[in-house]
N, C-alpha and C positions, 0 to 999 in steps of 0.2 A: 504494500500500500504506500503510495508516494504522494506527498503534499496534500493530505486529506484535511479539508476544512469544512466544518459544519456549524452553522449559526441558527439558533432558535431565537424567537423574539426576546431581545434584551440580553441574550447569553451566547457567547462564542463557546460552544461545547468542545470543538476540536480546532486546533490552530496549527495548520501546516504540519500534520503528523506523517512521519514516514516510519513504517513498521514492517519488518520482514521475518519470516520463519523458515527454517530449513525442513526439507522433506524428511519424514520419519522421526521427527523430534517431538518432545513434549515441552512446550514453551509457555512459561508462566506470564500472566499479565496482571499486575497489581496496581492499586491506587485507592485513594479514599473514595467514598461515594461522591458522585458528581465529578470525578476526575476525567471521565470520558470513555471509560473502558467499554461499557455496554453500547454506547453510541457508535464507537469505532467498529465493534463487532456486528452491530446491526447494519451498518453500511456494507461490510463484507458479505453479509447474508442477504442483502437486497431488501431488508425491512425499511431502511432509510436510504436516502439518496444524498451523496456528498455535494456540497456547493462547488468545490474544486478538488482536483486530484484524480489519481487513477489507481486501479487495482490490476495487478499482474499475476496471473495464475499459470504456472508451468510455462512462463515466458510469453504468454499471450495477454495483451491488454484486454480488460473486461470492464463493463459498466452495467451492473445488475439493476434492472428496474423492479424486480420482485424476487421472492424466495425461490420460485421455480427455476429461474435462470441461474441462481446461485447453486441450487441442487444439481442442475444439469452439468455444472462444472465440478461437481463432487464436493460441495461445501455443505456441511450439516451444522445445525445449531441447537444446543440444548439450553433453553432459556432458564433464567433464574426463577421466573414465575411460571407456574404450571400453564401449559398451553393445550389443555385437554377439554373435551366435551363430556361433562359429568353424566349425561343420560345415555352415552354410548359405552360399549364394552371396551376393555383394554385392547383387544384385537382390532376392533373397528377404529380406535384412535390411532393405532400404530400404522394401519394401512388406509387411513382416511384419504379419499379421492383416488385410491389406487387398488381398490378391491378387485380381486381376480374374477374374471368372467369366463364361464364355460357354457356353451350352447345358449347364450343370451341370458344366463342367470348367474348370480353371484355364487362362487364356489366357496361356501362358508366353511366347509370342512378343511379345505386347503388354507384358507385365510387363518383359521384358528390354529391349525397345525404349525404354519410358518411363524405366527406370532408367539405361540407357546415355545417353539424352538429358540427364539430370540431371548425370551424371559429365562428359559432354562439355562441358556448359555451364560447369562448373567449370574447364575448360581442362586436364584431365588425361587421359592416354591409357592406360587399362587396361580389360579386359573385365569387365563386371558378372556374367558367368557364372563367374568365378573364386570359389573359396571364400575366406572371410575368413581362414582359417588360413594360406592361401598368400600373403596380401597383406602388404606392408610396413606399418610403423607409420603412415607418411604416407598410404598408400592407405586404411587403416582410418579415419583421421581424416576423409578426404574422404567416405567412405561415411556417416559420422555426419552430416556437413554436408548431404549429398544427402538423407538421410532426413528431416532437419528441414525442408528446402525442399519436400519432396514433400507436406507437409501443408498447403501454401498458407497458411503462418502469416503473421499480421500483426505479431507481435512475436516476435523470436527472441532467446533468451539464449544467448550463446556463452561457455562457461567454458573458458578457456585453449585456444582452438581451434588455435593455431599451435605447440603444444609439440613436435610431431613433424614439422613442415614445414621445408623448405629456404627459403632467402631468396627464390628465384624463386617458389616455391609460395605463400609468404606474400604476396608482391606480387600474385599472381593472386587470392588470397582477398580481399585488400583491395579489389581492383577489383570483385569480386562483391558485397562488403558495401556499397560505395558505390553500386553499381547498384541494390541492394535499397532503400537509403535513398531514391534518386531516385524509386522507385516507391511511396513512402509507407510502406514497412515500417520498423518500429522495431527497433533492435538494442541490447540490453544486453550490453556487452562486458567480460568479466572477464579480467584479465591481470596477471601479476606483472611483465611487461615494460613498463615505463613509456614506453619509446620508442614502443611500439605505441599506447598511449593518446594520445600526442601526434600520432601519424601519422594516426589515424583517427577519434578521438572529438571531439565538440563540447563535451561536458560531462563532468565527472568527480565521482563521489561517493566519499568516503573513509569506510570502516567501521573501527572499532577496538573490540575487546572487546564486540561485539554492539550497538554504538550508532553512529548516524550522527554523524560528526565535522564534516563540511563538504561542501557541494556548490558547485562553482565552474565557470565556463567554463574550458576547458583553456587558452585563450589568456591567462588572467589569473592563473595559478598556476604557480609554478616546480616543477621536478622535486624539488629539495631540500625545498621546502615540503611537497609531497605525502608524501615519505618521512618527514619529521618528524611530520606528522599521523598517518601510518599506525602508526608505532612509539611515538609519545608522547614522543619525545626527539630531540635532534639526532644524526644518524648521519653519520659520515664515510664516504662510500661509495667513496672511493679504495681501491684494493687495498692491503692492509696490506703494509708492507715486511718483507723477510726478510734478515737479516744472516748468511748462511751461504755457505761456499765448498764446492761439490761436491767429494767425495773420489774414491776409486778406483772403477773400473768394477765394478758388482755384477751387471749383466745385459748380456749381449752376444747380440744376435739377428742371425743371418746368413742372408740369402737365404730368409727364411721365406715359404712358399707354401701357399695354400689354393686348389686348382684353380678358376680362374674368378673368384676373389674377392680374394685377397691374392697379389700377384705379385712375389716375390723381394725382400721388404723387409729392409733391413739398418739397424740402429741400435744404440746402447748407452745405458745408464743408469748414472749415478754415485751413490754414497752421498750422501744429503742433498740430492739434486737433485729439482726438480720439472720433469719433461719434458712439455711440451705436445704433443698431437697434434691438428693442425688439418686440416680438410677438410670438404667438403660431405657431406650425408646421402647414403649409398651409396658413399662413397669407400673403405670397407674398414676404418675406424677400429675399430669394435666387433668386427668379425671378426678383426682382428689381435689385439686384447686377449683374445678368447676362445681363440685358438690358443695364446697365450703361457701362459695360465692352465690350459689343458686342458679348457675347456668344450666346445670343438670340436676335432677332430683336424686337424693340418696334414699336407700331402702331402710337403713337402720343407723343408730348412733345418736350421739348428743353433741351439739355445738353450743358452747358457752362463750359469751362475749362480756368481758369485764365482770365475771362472776355470775352472770345471769343467763339462764338457759333460754335460747332463742330458737324460733322456728324459721328456717330458711328453705323456702320452696321455690323461690324465683330470684332473678337478679334484683328485682325491686326490694325483696326482703334483705338480700345481701347488702345493698347500698344503704338501706334504712338502718342497718346495724353497723354502719361505718366501715364496710369492707369494699374494696375495689379490686378489680382483676385486669391486669395488663395481659392480654391474650398472646399466645405464641405466634399468631398470624395477624400482625397489625393491619394489613391491607384488607383482609377478609372480615375480621371481627373487631378490630380496634379503632378504625377510622371510617369516615364517610369520605372517600377520596375526592368526590366531586364537590364537596363542601370546602369552604375556605378554612384557614387556620382558626379564625375567630369562632365560627360556628362549631367546629370540632372540639374546641376547648370548653365551650359553655353548654354543650348538648346534654351533659349528664346532670345539670343543675339549673334548668331553665327558670324555676321560681326565683332564683337569686338575681336574675336580670329581667324580671317581668314585674308588672304592676297590674293588678286586677285581670290577670290572664293575658295581658298584652305585652309582647316583647319590646323592651326599650333598647333600641339599637345603640344609643350612646353609651349606656351602661354595659352592654355586651362587649363593645369594642374596648371600653376602658379596662374591664377585667381581663379580656383576652390579651391585650397589649401588656398588662402587668405580668401575667403568668408566662407569656412568651418571652418577655425580657428576663424574668427570674430564672428560667430554665435555659436561656441562651439559644433560643431557636434562631437559626441564621436564615433570614428572609428579608426581602426588601419591604414587605408589607404583610400584616395579618390578614389581608384580603387575598393573599396568594392561595391558590388551590393546593390542598395537601398532596395531591397526586404529583405535583411538580417538585416536591421536596425530596432531599436525599433520605436514605433509610434512617440515619442517625437523627435528623431533624424531625422526621415523622414520629420516631419513638419518643422524642421530647414532647411532641404535641400530645401523645397519648398519656404520658406522665402528667402533663399540665392539666389535662382533662380531669384526672382523678384528684389532683391537688386542689383544683377549683371546687371539686365536690367535698373537699375537706374530710376525706376518709382517714381513719386512724390506722387501719390495717390494710396493707397494700400487697397483693400477691402479684409477683412479677414472673411470668412464664416466658422463658427464653428472652430476657430483656435486651440482649445484644446480638440476637440472630440477624445475620445479613448486614451487620454494621462494621465499618472499617475500624482499624486499630485506634485512630485518633478519637473518633466518636465514642468508642467503647470506654476509653478512659474518662471521658466527660460523663457518661452514664454512671460509671462507678462513683465518681465524685458526687453526683446527684443522689445516689443511693445512700452514701455516707451522710450527706447533709440531711436527708429525710430522717435517718435514724437518730442523728444528733438533735433533731427537732422533736423527737419523741414518737415519731411514726414507727410502726412495727411492720417489718418486711418479711415476707416469705419469698425466697428466690429459687426458682427452678431453672436449671441450666444443664444442657448436654455436655458443656465444656467443663470437665472436672476441675481444671486449674482455677476456673472462675468461681466455682462453688467453694473450693478450698480457700481461695484468696480473699473472698468477700464475706464469708459467713462467721458468725459468732459460735454457731452450733449447726450440725448437719444431721438430718435423719435420712436413712437409706431405705429405698423401696425396691422391691423386686417382685414381679408377678402379682402386683396389687397388695402385697403385704409389707409391713414395716419390718425390716431386717435388723435394725439397730440404730443407735444414736451415738454421735461423737461430739465431745466438747472441743473447743478451739485447741486445747493442748493435745488432744488425741488425733487431730485431723492429719491425714496423709492419704495419698492416692492408694497406697497398699491397703490401708485399713478400710477404705470405702469399697474397693474392689473385693476384698475378702468377704465383706458383708453381703455384697451383691450376689456372689456365687455360692454362699453357704447353703448347705443342703436343706431340703424341706423339713427334715426331721429335727433340725436344731431350733433352739429357742428363738422366737421372732423378735425378741428385744423390745417389747412394748413398754417396759417399765422405765 
């Protein structure tokens, strides 16, 4: 790609970018959210059209007007956001617009067999006749990967492909990527997880503010140097320290059960505490959080808030008891992307900006500006649509929404998923500030170092059961993993 420039209204997303990759290599592409990574790759894939510049594939100049033209040149793209149709099966999504026809009819048996072979090759065991809506996030990501592979692509762009995968699934994906490389297929690998870049890539390119900053062999550049080049300054990526002592118990959960999902979980949460919940994908972490907040109903158990037994059967009940939930998928369930920042911040507490049932625009904007400023949302205006914000700024808007609601208990489910390293540190600082202000935090994260680095205490879940609890002095990756894999016959550690 030579001299690629792309401008959106008021923003130059790419500025004279030249980027090349060698055949049969795995080439990392990193940068903060908004650096231009996805824009550059969407131009390569025909989703967007560059203002200036050219694309050269196998020595031939190309200018793709759509994804079909890019696919015809052997370019595949696994998007960060799922690009699937929920009401169709996995097989139908994999071969969408390319269903095999025999004697004037769709050869469903062949379609399903071919799709199943792709999924099986990925090393995962689920049926391609299941509808997308019934699949887990990890399974949906695998359908995306299988779809790209089905095009017989010679160059595949993977944009955050592991964001919904477990450690074992990531290892299997890496095996597949390495196999593709050995067959001469080129991979452009975009990830915020720098450990993945070091695990799988030979070369890394750093983008910042729409410009290429550097390209280096992975073996010759340190993680700290990559971070410095990404953000344009030296960043201390150690988890920020917090000098607070947790107070009285504000949330007491006893024997909470969601049939077949959460199995008799007991724990408490103290004022000013950050309580981590660790466990593998599918361990019941999110389902536990949803039950406490009221997003899903529980079948048994007691929830006590500030010493009082409460009935939580809906999100209204959760919010009424001063509980907020930052969901793991901010775009699907955390924000209204077509609303501006102002409306997203005030949406959970409209009576505060209303009088006699009528919304007062002046008051709404006043509060929205206040909370946007306090959380450091980077935007030219609170009238900006949230869909146009980077992932880190979107996450700050979700946090602002719950702070505006003045909840005392805040459950953060994957609070830094899909966020670049610089924005992650800012989220960590915000979490610490909330704890220091007396807010009580439950933090769920698939990134074990994050759980260990940010928590005062950690409970460990596996297969819906609480396997144990660790104080700050006891915290280690080995201790957590030991609890995760302990046998069913051992004590569940609910005491």
